[in-house]
DRENKE-319696 format. One record per residue (C-alpha): residue number from 1; residue in three letters; x, y, z. Coordinates in pm, 1 decimal. Layout:
BEGIN
{NUM; "ALA"; {X; Y; Z}}
...
//
This chain:
BEGIN
{1; "MET"; {1482.6; 1578.6; -3181.1}}
{2; "ARG"; {1611.7; 1212.3; -3057.8}}
{3; "GLU"; {1583.7; 1376.4; -2717.7}}
{4; "ASP"; {1246.5; 1436.9; -2726.8}}
{5; "THR"; {1180.0; 1050.5; -2815.9}}
{6; "ASP"; {1370.2; 939.8; -2532.1}}
{7; "LYS"; {1117.1; 1129.4; -2358.0}}
{8; "GLU"; {823.3; 984.5; -2476.4}}
{9; "ARG"; {955.7; 644.1; -2456.6}}
{10; "THR"; {1067.4; 672.1; -2105.2}}
{11; "LEU"; {751.7; 774.8; -2006.2}}
{12; "ARG"; {571.1; 482.5; -2138.1}}
{13; "LEU"; {769.9; 276.2; -2000.3}}
{14; "ILE"; {733.4; 379.9; -1675.6}}
{15; "LEU"; {389.1; 418.8; -1716.0}}
{16; "ALA"; {336.7; 111.3; -1892.1}}
{17; "ASP"; {142.8; -58.2; -1635.8}}
{18; "LEU"; {-139.6; 149.9; -1647.7}}
{19; "ASP"; {-238.6; 80.3; -1973.7}}
{20; "LEU"; {-289.0; 416.0; -2094.6}}
{21; "SER"; {-421.7; 468.5; -2445.9}}
{22; "SER"; {-241.4; 671.8; -2730.2}}
{23; "ALA"; {-504.6; 965.5; -2662.8}}
{24; "GLN"; {-388.7; 964.4; -2319.5}}
{25; "TYR"; {-81.0; 959.9; -2365.9}}
{26; "SER"; {-102.2; 1275.6; -2630.1}}
{27; "GLU"; {-317.8; 1498.9; -2366.2}}
{28; "LEU"; {-22.2; 1443.9; -2103.4}}
{29; "ALA"; {203.2; 1616.1; -2310.6}}
{30; "THR"; {-54.4; 1924.8; -2327.3}}
{31; "LEU"; {-158.0; 1944.3; -1949.8}}
{32; "GLY"; {-24.6; 2229.0; -1763.0}}
{33; "PRO"; {-78.5; 2123.5; -1417.1}}
{34; "LEU"; {154.3; 1830.1; -1545.8}}
{35; "ARG"; {436.9; 1982.8; -1747.8}}
{36; "THR"; {678.0; 2053.1; -1404.9}}
{37; "THR"; {678.1; 1700.1; -1385.5}}
{38; "LEU"; {686.5; 1577.7; -1685.1}}
{39; "ALA"; {977.0; 1767.9; -1744.7}}
{40; "ASP"; {1177.6; 1575.3; -1512.0}}
{41; "VAL"; {1164.9; 1244.5; -1740.0}}
{42; "PRO"; {1415.9; 1184.2; -1798.1}}
{43; "VAL"; {1584.6; 1391.8; -1527.2}}
{44; "ILE"; {1909.7; 1538.6; -1695.1}}
{45; "ARG"; {2193.6; 1772.7; -1536.3}}
{46; "ARG"; {2416.8; 1788.7; -1790.2}}
{47; "THR"; {2701.4; 1881.8; -1551.6}}
{48; "THR"; {3001.9; 1791.2; -1738.1}}
{49; "ALA"; {2892.5; 1741.0; -2085.3}}
{50; "GLN"; {2871.8; 2103.1; -2120.6}}
{51; "LEU"; {3262.0; 2121.7; -2126.6}}
{52; "GLY"; {3307.7; 1904.2; -2443.7}}
{53; "LYS"; {3411.6; 1571.9; -2546.6}}
{54; "TRP"; {3783.2; 1652.8; -2482.1}}
{55; "SER"; {3736.1; 1689.1; -2097.3}}
{56; "ARG"; {3541.2; 1395.1; -2091.7}}
{57; "ILE"; {3824.5; 1180.9; -2250.2}}
{58; "THR"; {4121.6; 1356.9; -2082.7}}
{59; "ARG"; {3965.1; 1331.7; -1713.8}}
{60; "MET"; {3763.7; 1155.7; -1456.5}}
{61; "PHE"; {3581.8; 1358.3; -1248.9}}
{62; "PRO"; {3591.8; 1303.6; -850.8}}
{63; "PHE"; {3389.1; 1034.6; -766.4}}
{64; "SER"; {3226.7; 1179.9; -450.3}}
{65; "SER"; {3072.5; 1453.4; -710.9}}
{66; "VAL"; {2841.9; 1174.0; -823.8}}
{67; "GLN"; {2687.4; 1095.7; -454.5}}
{68; "LEU"; {2443.8; 1395.5; -467.6}}
{69; "TYR"; {2258.2; 1201.8; -697.1}}
{70; "ASP"; {2059.0; 882.2; -519.8}}
{71; "HIS"; {1853.0; 649.8; -642.3}}
{72; "MET"; {1565.3; 741.1; -417.8}}
{73; "SER"; {1551.8; 1119.7; -519.2}}
{74; "MET"; {1483.3; 954.9; -859.6}}
{75; "ILE"; {1228.5; 707.0; -724.4}}
{76; "LYS"; {996.6; 1000.9; -572.2}}
{77; "LYS"; {1022.9; 1171.8; -917.6}}
{78; "VAL"; {877.3; 892.6; -1087.3}}
{79; "VAL"; {640.9; 841.6; -833.3}}
{80; "LYS"; {497.5; 1155.8; -805.3}}
{81; "LEU"; {431.0; 1124.5; -1186.1}}
{82; "ARG"; {287.5; 788.6; -1159.9}}
{83; "ARG"; {20.3; 885.2; -887.0}}
{84; "ALA"; {-44.8; 1241.6; -1056.5}}
{85; "VAL"; {-110.5; 1021.9; -1374.9}}
{86; "GLY"; {-324.8; 747.2; -1237.2}}
{87; "HIS"; {-524.2; 1003.3; -1059.6}}
{88; "LEU"; {-597.2; 1211.4; -1375.9}}
{89; "PHE"; {-715.0; 933.6; -1575.5}}
{90; "LYS"; {-856.4; 721.7; -1273.5}}
{91; "LYS"; {-586.4; 452.3; -1317.7}}
{92; "GLY"; {-460.0; 240.7; -973.4}}
{93; "SER"; {-113.8; 118.2; -918.7}}
{94; "ASP"; {-170.2; -178.1; -742.5}}
{95; "GLY"; {129.8; -382.5; -656.6}}
{96; "SER"; {476.6; -328.6; -523.9}}
{97; "PRO"; {827.8; -225.6; -636.7}}
{98; "GLN"; {1003.8; -494.6; -871.9}}
{99; "TYR"; {1354.3; -478.9; -893.0}}
{100; "LEU"; {1606.3; -569.8; -1130.3}}
{101; "VAL"; {1912.1; -775.3; -993.2}}
{102; "ARG"; {2212.9; -676.7; -1136.8}}
{103; "VAL"; {2543.3; -861.4; -1079.6}}
{104; "ASP"; {2926.9; -731.7; -1171.2}}
{105; "ASP"; {3281.1; -884.9; -1255.4}}
{106; "PHE"; {3268.9; -1272.4; -1332.6}}
{107; "PRO"; {3568.0; -1333.5; -1336.9}}
{108; "SER"; {3658.4; -1095.6; -1036.4}}
{109; "LEU"; {4077.1; -1047.3; -1026.9}}
{110; "GLY"; {4238.9; -1157.6; -743.2}}
{111; "THR"; {3927.5; -1358.9; -627.7}}
{112; "ARG"; {3855.3; -1745.4; -732.4}}
{113; "SER"; {3553.5; -1741.9; -951.3}}
{114; "GLU"; {3455.2; -2095.8; -817.7}}
{115; "ILE"; {3362.5; -1896.6; -449.5}}
{116; "PHE"; {3064.2; -1712.6; -703.8}}
{117; "LEU"; {2924.9; -2024.6; -689.2}}
{118; "ARG"; {2822.0; -1973.5; -320.1}}
{119; "PHE"; {2714.7; -1673.3; -393.7}}
{120; "HIS"; {2473.7; -1801.2; -708.7}}
{121; "GLU"; {2320.1; -2082.1; -499.3}}
{122; "ILE"; {2199.4; -1818.4; -200.3}}
{123; "LEU"; {2053.3; -1607.6; -474.9}}
{124; "GLN"; {1905.3; -1930.6; -680.8}}
{125; "GLY"; {1778.9; -2070.3; -312.4}}
{126; "SER"; {1574.2; -1772.1; -299.3}}
{127; "GLY"; {1440.5; -1794.8; -630.9}}
{128; "ILE"; {1621.5; -1486.3; -735.3}}
{129; "PRO"; {1685.4; -1397.8; -1112.5}}
{130; "TYR"; {1952.1; -1162.5; -1185.8}}
{131; "ILE"; {2137.7; -1069.2; -1451.7}}
{132; "LEU"; {2531.1; -1147.3; -1443.0}}
{133; "GLY"; {2783.0; -904.0; -1586.5}}
{134; "VAL"; {3063.8; -1131.4; -1713.7}}
{135; "THR"; {3371.7; -1003.9; -1916.1}}
{136; "PRO"; {3537.7; -1274.6; -2188.4}}
{137; "TYR"; {3853.8; -1137.3; -2174.9}}
{138; "LEU"; {3941.4; -1017.2; -1833.1}}
{139; "CYS"; {4305.0; -846.4; -1821.2}}
{140; "ASN"; {4388.2; -1016.0; -2147.3}}
{141; "ARG"; {4360.5; -1354.2; -2057.1}}
{142; "GLU"; {4094.2; -1621.8; -2155.2}}
{143; "LEU"; {3841.6; -1806.3; -1916.6}}
{144; "SER"; {3943.9; -2066.6; -1760.4}}
{145; "LYS"; {3796.8; -2441.9; -1794.0}}
{146; "SER"; {3649.2; -2379.9; -1458.8}}
{147; "GLU"; {3527.8; -2035.6; -1527.7}}
{148; "GLU"; {3339.9; -2191.0; -1854.8}}
{149; "GLU"; {3162.2; -2473.3; -1684.2}}
{150; "ILE"; {3035.9; -2247.9; -1404.7}}
{151; "LEU"; {2861.9; -2037.5; -1694.4}}
{152; "TYR"; {2735.8; -2360.9; -1894.5}}
{153; "ARG"; {2605.1; -2412.0; -1548.1}}
{154; "LEU"; {2399.8; -2074.2; -1561.8}}
{155; "ILE"; {2234.3; -2135.5; -1859.2}}
{156; "GLY"; {1864.1; -2231.0; -1782.6}}
{157; "ALA"; {1932.1; -2126.6; -1435.4}}
{158; "ASP"; {1703.7; -1805.9; -1396.6}}
{159; "VAL"; {2075.4; -1599.9; -1523.3}}
{160; "GLU"; {2089.6; -1406.3; -1795.3}}
{161; "ILE"; {2428.8; -1314.2; -1906.9}}
{162; "ALA"; {2551.8; -948.5; -1969.1}}
{163; "MET"; {2910.2; -851.1; -2096.4}}
{164; "HIS"; {3083.0; -617.0; -1849.7}}
{165; "GLY"; {3332.3; -490.4; -2120.3}}
{166; "ILE"; {3555.7; -719.6; -2271.7}}
{167; "THR"; {3897.4; -700.6; -2095.3}}
{168; "HIS"; {3807.5; -477.6; -1815.2}}
{169; "GLN"; {4095.9; -239.7; -1840.3}}
{170; "THR"; {4151.1; 134.6; -1913.6}}
{171; "GLU"; {4231.9; 217.2; -2240.0}}
{172; "SER"; {4392.9; 579.4; -2108.7}}
{173; "CYS"; {4640.7; 706.5; -1883.5}}
{174; "CYS"; {4379.1; 987.9; -1809.8}}
{175; "VAL"; {4043.0; 802.8; -1770.7}}
{176; "LEU"; {3862.5; 500.6; -1640.5}}
{177; "SER"; {3720.6; 368.1; -1901.3}}
{178; "GLU"; {3750.1; 49.1; -2149.8}}
{179; "LEU"; {3549.6; 245.6; -2405.9}}
{180; "ILE"; {3599.3; 665.2; -2437.8}}
{181; "GLY"; {3795.2; 793.8; -2701.2}}
{182; "LEU"; {3788.8; 475.7; -2860.7}}
{183; "ASN"; {3704.1; 483.4; -3256.7}}
{184; "ARG"; {3435.7; 315.0; -3428.2}}
{185; "LYS"; {3602.0; 56.5; -3586.8}}
{186; "THR"; {3817.3; -20.1; -3254.4}}
{187; "LEU"; {3440.9; -47.1; -3060.3}}
{188; "GLU"; {3347.0; -287.3; -3314.3}}
{189; "ASP"; {3651.9; -536.7; -3307.5}}
{190; "LYS"; {3638.3; -480.7; -2921.2}}
{191; "PHE"; {3278.2; -582.3; -2949.0}}
{192; "SER"; {3274.3; -892.5; -3203.2}}
{193; "MET"; {3568.8; -1012.2; -3042.3}}
{194; "GLY"; {3347.0; -1060.3; -2706.2}}
{195; "PHE"; {3039.7; -1193.1; -2875.1}}
{196; "ARG"; {3242.4; -1474.8; -3034.2}}
{197; "ILE"; {3378.9; -1560.5; -2693.2}}
{198; "LEU"; {3044.6; -1588.3; -2523.3}}
{199; "GLU"; {2871.9; -1711.6; -2829.1}}
{200; "ASN"; {3139.1; -2015.0; -2868.1}}
{201; "LEU"; {2988.8; -2087.5; -2478.3}}
{202; "GLY"; {2623.3; -2071.4; -2588.0}}
{203; "LEU"; {2607.0; -1727.3; -2387.8}}
{204; "ASP"; {2378.3; -1431.3; -2607.3}}
{205; "PRO"; {2447.6; -1078.4; -2400.5}}
{206; "GLN"; {2114.6; -857.2; -2409.5}}
{207; "PHE"; {2280.6; -630.8; -2185.8}}
{208; "PHE"; {2610.2; -408.9; -2191.5}}
{209; "ILE"; {2788.4; -317.6; -1872.7}}
{210; "PRO"; {3046.4; -86.4; -1914.5}}
{211; "PRO"; {3341.1; -122.1; -1710.8}}
{212; "PHE"; {3340.1; 148.4; -1431.6}}
{213; "ASN"; {3021.2; 279.2; -1553.4}}
{214; "ALA"; {3162.2; 513.7; -1799.5}}
{215; "PHE"; {3115.6; 526.9; -2138.9}}
{216; "GLU"; {3009.7; 829.2; -2381.0}}
{217; "LEU"; {2743.1; 899.6; -2660.2}}
{218; "ASP"; {2977.5; 862.1; -2921.1}}
{219; "CYS"; {2987.5; 482.3; -2764.7}}
{220; "ILE"; {2603.8; 446.3; -2840.2}}
{221; "PRO"; {2575.6; 402.3; -3225.6}}
{222; "VAL"; {2767.8; 97.9; -3229.9}}
{223; "LEU"; {2659.4; -4.9; -2877.4}}
{224; "ARG"; {2295.2; -47.5; -3005.3}}
{225; "GLU"; {2382.4; -262.4; -3304.1}}
{226; "TYR"; {2458.7; -487.4; -3076.2}}
{227; "PHE"; {2305.9; -465.6; -2737.9}}
{228; "VAL"; {1914.8; -427.0; -2652.0}}
{229; "GLY"; {2038.2; -185.4; -2358.1}}
{230; "ILE"; {2308.0; -61.4; -2147.5}}
{231; "CYS"; {2345.2; -52.6; -1757.1}}
{232; "GLY"; {2474.5; 228.2; -1567.1}}
{233; "GLY"; {2611.9; 376.1; -1236.9}}
{234; "PRO"; {2691.1; 643.9; -1015.8}}
{235; "GLU"; {3005.2; 767.0; -1231.6}}
{236; "SER"; {2757.3; 749.2; -1543.2}}
{237; "VAL"; {2634.6; 1085.1; -1430.6}}
{238; "ASN"; {2910.9; 1269.1; -1469.3}}
{239; "ILE"; {2905.9; 1194.0; -1849.2}}
{240; "VAL"; {2564.4; 1137.4; -1970.7}}
{241; "GLY"; {2351.2; 1301.7; -1690.8}}
{242; "TYR"; {2139.5; 1182.2; -1410.8}}
{243; "ARG"; {1853.7; 985.7; -1566.9}}
{244; "ILE"; {1549.1; 796.7; -1448.8}}
{245; "SER"; {1612.6; 412.7; -1453.8}}
{246; "PRO"; {1467.4; 239.0; -1645.2}}
{247; "SER"; {1460.8; 536.5; -1969.1}}
{248; "PHE"; {1565.6; 552.4; -2280.8}}
{249; "LEU"; {1914.3; 743.1; -2395.5}}
{250; "ALA"; {1998.2; 810.5; -2739.1}}
{251; "ASP"; {1712.2; 575.9; -2836.9}}
{252; "VAL"; {1846.4; 239.8; -2681.4}}
{253; "LEU"; {1732.1; 109.0; -2311.4}}
{254; "TYR"; {1936.7; 267.6; -2034.2}}
{255; "VAL"; {1967.0; 75.2; -1684.9}}
{256; "PRO"; {2138.8; 299.8; -1430.9}}
{257; "SER"; {2158.3; 219.8; -1047.5}}
{258; "TYR"; {2259.3; 477.9; -794.0}}
{259; "PHE"; {2345.9; 494.8; -502.4}}
{260; "PRO"; {2192.7; 327.7; -245.1}}
{261; "ALA"; {2080.0; 105.4; -483.4}}
{262; "TYR"; {2428.5; 25.8; -622.9}}
{263; "GLY"; {2675.5; -64.3; -352.5}}
{264; "LYS"; {2769.0; -350.0; -48.8}}
{265; "SER"; {2423.1; -506.5; -21.9}}
{266; "TYR"; {2334.1; -398.2; 349.7}}
{267; "MET"; {2320.0; -91.9; 157.0}}
{268; "ILE"; {2115.5; -238.7; -47.4}}
{269; "MET"; {1884.8; -376.7; 194.7}}
{270; "GLN"; {1791.7; -100.0; 381.0}}
{271; "PHE"; {1690.3; 81.1; 47.3}}
{272; "VAL"; {1472.5; -211.5; -72.0}}
{273; "ARG"; {1348.7; -178.5; 303.9}}
{274; "GLU"; {1224.4; 143.9; 257.0}}
{275; "THR"; {1135.9; 126.6; -132.7}}
{276; "LEU"; {891.6; -174.9; -68.6}}
{277; "LYS"; {704.2; 79.5; 180.2}}
{278; "LEU"; {615.9; 266.6; -137.8}}
{279; "SER"; {321.0; 27.0; -286.2}}
{280; "GLU"; {367.8; 187.2; -611.2}}
{281; "ALA"; {471.2; -83.0; -895.9}}
{282; "ILE"; {768.4; 110.3; -1010.6}}
{283; "ILE"; {1083.3; -90.2; -1135.7}}
{284; "ILE"; {1410.1; -5.8; -928.7}}
{285; "PRO"; {1766.1; -203.9; -1094.1}}
{286; "ILE"; {2006.0; -275.7; -766.9}}
{287; "THR"; {2374.5; -361.6; -850.1}}
{288; "ILE"; {2565.9; -609.0; -686.7}}
{289; "HIS"; {2932.0; -689.0; -696.8}}
{290; "TRP"; {2925.1; -1046.4; -560.9}}
{291; "ALA"; {3323.0; -1058.5; -452.7}}
{292; "SER"; {3274.2; -751.5; -239.3}}
{293; "GLU"; {3060.5; -944.2; -40.8}}
{294; "ILE"; {3310.8; -1269.3; 26.6}}
{295; "ASP"; {3412.0; -1112.0; 364.2}}
{296; "ASP"; {3141.1; -1248.2; 603.8}}
{297; "ASN"; {3088.4; -1513.3; 344.6}}
{298; "PHE"; {2771.5; -1367.9; 157.1}}
{299; "ALA"; {2560.0; -1349.4; 535.8}}
{300; "ARG"; {2463.4; -978.4; 425.3}}
{301; "VAL"; {2365.7; -1110.1; 76.4}}
{302; "ARG"; {2165.0; -1383.6; 221.1}}
{303; "LEU"; {1950.6; -1098.1; 424.3}}
{304; "LEU"; {1892.2; -880.1; 95.0}}
{305; "CYS"; {1758.3; -1213.3; -74.3}}
{306; "ARG"; {1520.5; -1246.9; 243.3}}
{307; "PHE"; {1331.8; -859.1; 139.2}}
{308; "LEU"; {1377.4; -936.5; -217.8}}
{309; "LYS"; {1206.6; -1291.4; -270.1}}
{310; "GLY"; {923.1; -1256.2; -413.9}}
{311; "HIS"; {987.4; -878.3; -590.6}}
{312; "VAL"; {1244.3; -915.4; -867.5}}
{313; "GLN"; {1207.1; -953.1; -1201.7}}
{314; "ARG"; {1337.9; -1101.8; -1499.4}}
{315; "TRP"; {1551.3; -848.1; -1718.7}}
{316; "SER"; {1409.6; -1029.5; -2014.1}}
{317; "ASP"; {1052.9; -888.0; -1888.2}}
{318; "LEU"; {1186.8; -549.6; -1935.4}}
{319; "VAL"; {1273.5; -576.8; -2242.8}}
{320; "VAL"; {968.7; -696.4; -2358.6}}
{321; "ARG"; {810.0; -413.1; -2172.0}}
{322; "SER"; {1039.8; -181.8; -2364.6}}
{323; "ARG"; {969.5; -285.8; -2726.0}}
{324; "ASN"; {591.3; -158.7; -2651.3}}
{325; "ALA"; {737.2; 164.3; -2532.0}}
//
């Protein structure tokens, strides 16, 4: 079954740095003492999936309901598993967490795109690579010349590009999603259009960031043809479950971030301070919306960068690691 394959690949992904042999991975699957822990890889609580496809595409469940699923709880499960396996096979786990930085919303509706360069310069000055979610046809308008010039500037500047939807508009008055409920042909047309715009700028997105973090499993076969991985967030829990991050979902790399790794920089900063104490070489994705940080002229972003400096991994490194999983 595909879900069993997803679990096995997720296990290899989160234990990759322990350098286990194939025989050791096979042994893990049969060990009684670890079965309870292994059953949580990935963590799945299908609260809304059981309600059926129709309910998923006709209404969005209350946003407050996803706040129960926090990133720290998931990390504790991963650390518990890694330490149990390390103890079993006498494998050490030296190092500290490595963060994947995701930045959403370029361009951002109602915000001058030129302001983004101030945000970018802060991260660049701290040596922090990140992936930027670009919406190629925001609200059915083309990127402006100045926005194209900004994207040209980012090429070769330790910035990777993700496609953050195509228009970032909902396709239904009943659900906050650009993708849910669309047929395969419509999805293919959307992605082809987005790729055409970004490729003309010399950009090659490897990841897709669904607007509103909302997509359904029926979208994945099409997404898999265009992208290496999909990102998610708090809203994704209501649709695909509460899953370990990074993990595999329907045979595609899946990288969600949950509260408080998703949100305002001051929340993320406290989260980073706590997770750095773990002294465990785990991968932790965080998500920032750059336009939401303008109010203090990115002062809290600067503070966050002080804690992140030296602890950030490139998304392309995760892709390489996933190919061996």
